[in-house]
C-alpha positions in Angstrom: -24.2 -18.3 -16.3 -23.8 -15.2 -18.3 -26.3 -14.0 -20.8 -26.2 -11.4 -23.5 -29.4 -9.7 -23.7 -31.0 -6.2 -22.9 -34.8 -6.4 -23.3 -36.9 -2.9 -22.7 -40.3 -2.9 -22.9 -42.5 0.1 -24.2 -46.0 0.7 -23.8 -47.6 -0.1 -27.5 -43.9 -0.9 -29.0 -43.4 -4.1 -27.9 -39.7 -5.5 -27.2 -36.9 -3.5 -28.2 -33.4 -5.1 -28.2 -31.0 -1.9 -29.1 -27.5 -3.6 -27.9 -26.1 -6.5 -26.2 -25.8 -6.4 -22.9 -24.4 -9.1 -20.2 -26.3 -10.7 -17.1 -25.1 -13.4 -14.3 -27.8 -15.6 -12.9 -26.8 -17.5 -9.7 -28.4 -20.9 -8.7 -27.3 -23.4 -6.4 -26.1 -26.2 -8.5 -24.5 -26.8 -12.1 -27.6 -29.0 -12.8 -30.0 -26.1 -12.1 -27.7 -23.9 -13.8 -28.1 -26.0 -17.0 -32.0 -26.3 -16.3 -32.1 -22.6 -15.9 -29.7 -21.8 -19.0 -31.9 -24.2 -21.5 -35.0 -22.2 -20.3 -33.9 -18.6 -20.5 -32.5 -19.3 -23.9 -35.5 -20.9 -25.0 -37.6 -17.8 -23.8 -34.9 -15.4 -25.4 -35.0 -16.9 -28.6 -38.5 -18.0 -29.1 -40.7 -15.8 -27.3 -38.7 -12.2 -27.5 -36.8 -13.3 -31.0 -33.5 -12.3 -29.6 -29.9 -13.8 -30.1 -28.0 -15.2 -27.4 -24.4 -15.5 -27.7 -23.9 -19.0 -26.9 -19.8 -18.4 -27.5 -20.0 -16.4 -24.0 -22.8 -18.1 -22.5 -21.6 -21.0 -20.1 -22.6 -22.8 -16.9 -19.6 -22.5 -14.4 -18.7 -21.5 -10.8 -19.0 -18.2 -9.7 -15.3 -17.6 -9.1 -14.6 -18.9 -13.1 -16.6 -16.1 -14.3 -16.4 -12.2 -14.3 -19.0 -9.9 -14.6 -17.7 -5.9 -15.2 -14.6 -6.9 -14.1 -15.3 -8.7 -10.7 -16.0 -12.4 -9.8 -17.9 -13.8 -7.2 -16.5 -16.4 -4.7 -18.0 -19.9 -4.6 -19.8 -19.3 -1.3 -20.9 -16.1 -2.4 -18.9 -14.2 0.8 -16.3 -12.2 -1.4 -16.9 -9.7 -4.2 -13.3 -10.2 -6.0 -11.2 -8.2 -9.2 -11.2 -10.7 -11.7 -7.9 -11.9 -12.4 -8.1 -10.1 -16.3 -8.7 -6.8 -14.6 -5.6 -7.3 -12.4 -3.9 -8.5 -15.4 -4.7 -5.3 -17.3 -4.2 -2.7 -14.4 -0.5 -4.2 -14.0 0.3 -4.4 -17.8 -0.6 -0.4 -17.8 1.4 0.2 -15.1 4.3 -1.9 -16.5 4.0 0.1 -19.9 3.8 3.7 -17.8 7.2 2.7 -15.8 8.8 1.0 -19.0 12.4 1.8 -19.2 12.2 3.9 -22.5 10.9 6.8 -20.3 13.5 9.6 -19.4 12.0 11.7 -17.0 11.7 12.3 -13.0 10.0 10.6 -10.9 7.9 12.8 -9.8 6.7 13.4 -13.1 6.1 9.7 -13.6 3.9 9.7 -10.0 1.7 12.7 -11.4 0.8 10.7 -14.7 0.3 7.7 -12.9 -2.0 9.6 -10.3 -5.0 9.9 -12.5 -5.3 6.3 -13.8 -4.7 4.8 -9.9 -7.2 7.3 -8.4 -9.4 6.4 -11.3 -9.1 2.2 -11.1 -9.5 2.7 -7.2 -12.8 4.6 -7.6 -14.2 1.7 -9.5 -12.7 -1.5 -8.3 -12.0 -0.2 -4.8 -15.1 -1.4 -3.3 -14.0 -5.2 -3.9 -13.9 -7.5 -0.6 -10.1 -8.5 -0.8 -8.4 -5.9 0.7 -5.0 -7.8 0.9 -5.0 -7.5 -3.0 -5.3 -3.9 -3.2 -2.4 -3.6 -0.6 -0.3 -5.9 -2.6 -0.8 -4.0 -5.7 0.2 -1.0 -3.8 3.3 -2.8 -2.5 3.7 -3.8 -6.3 3.6 -0.5 -7.9 6.0 1.1 -4.9 8.5 -1.6 -6.0 7.9 -0.8 -9.7 9.2 3.0 -8.9 12.3 1.5 -6.9 13.0 0.0 -10.3 12.5 3.0 -12.2 14.9 5.0 -9.9 17.6 2.2 -9.6 17.5 2.0 -13.4 18.2 6.0 -13.8 20.9 5.7 -11.4 22.7 3.8 -13.7 26.4 3.8 -12.2 27.9 2.0 -9.3 29.6 5.2 -8.2 25.6 7.3 -8.8 23.5 4.3 -6.8 26.2 4.3 -4.1 26.2 8.3 -3.8 22.2 8.0 -4.0 22.0 5.5 -1.3 24.2 7.4 0.9 22.6 10.7 1.1 19.3 8.7 1.5 20.8 7.5 5.0 22.2 4.1 4.2 25.3 3.3 5.5 28.3 3.0 3.9 29.0 -0.7 3.8 25.6 -1.6 3.1 25.4 1.2 0.2 28.6 -0.4 -1.3 27.3 -3.6 -1.4 23.8 -2.8 -2.8 25.7 -0.6 -5.3 28.1 -3.1 -6.6 25.5 -5.9 -7.0 25.0 -7.7 -10.4 22.0 -8.6 -9.3 18.9 -8.3 -11.8 16.8 -4.9 -11.6 13.7 -6.1 -10.0 15.2 -8.5 -7.5 17.3 -4.8 -6.4 14.2 -3.0 -6.1 13.2 -5.4 -3.1 16.8 -5.5 -1.8 16.8 -4.2 1.9 19.1 -1.4 1.3 16.9 0.5 -1.7 13.8 -0.3 0.2 15.1 1.5 3.7 16.3 4.3 1.3 13.2 4.4 -0.6 10.5 3.9 2.0 6.4 3.9 1.5 6.3 7.6 2.7 8.6 8.9 0.1 6.4 7.9 -2.2 3.6 9.4 -0.6 5.4 12.6 -0.1 5.6 12.4 -4.1 1.8 12.4 -4.3 1.4 8.8 -4.8 -1.7 8.0 -4.1 -3.1 4.8 -2.2 -5.5 1.8 -3.7 -6.5 0.5 -0.4 -8.7 2.8 2.1 -9.7 1.3 5.0 -13.5 2.0 6.1 -13.9 4.3 8.6 -15.7 3.0 11.6 
């Protein structure tokens, strides 16, 4: 349940509510949640004379509510990144890797790095590492798409694949494929030519950092 209130007790000054903040209250059942919500709302409005934002207050399962970009699994065992936070991150990466940007991959990674590192610093302590590793794979695929688009012509794509060690026949098949850009970014020849360590060598930061024993 989310509550919007911020109470500050000051000696001789009573109660002040300088700004709206959010609070989550966790209970064992929906019935208990409804009872606590009514009680807290009544206390805030009657005793403290504060306004409760009813539009943003609700009784719901933990995984259905987000708090500061996170949600909690129903059994309380996992701290997860809220879906909206993931969508926002992906939207920003898509915008930064959009087709109209006309500079090289190394410069693109240089621009991506501060945002990825900052996002990791906040969301990296979630308890769902697979979400983070999937994001890493998704970013690398966006970068492969970016390069494949830049190589443009069949001849140039063939030459770039061959230069990166792809055999002549699979390079020719990939370069001549009419498949769309996103699907080609997952093509085996493209993935083999642009391996994970290639992006790491250009400074692409990791999102998931396993805890050291």
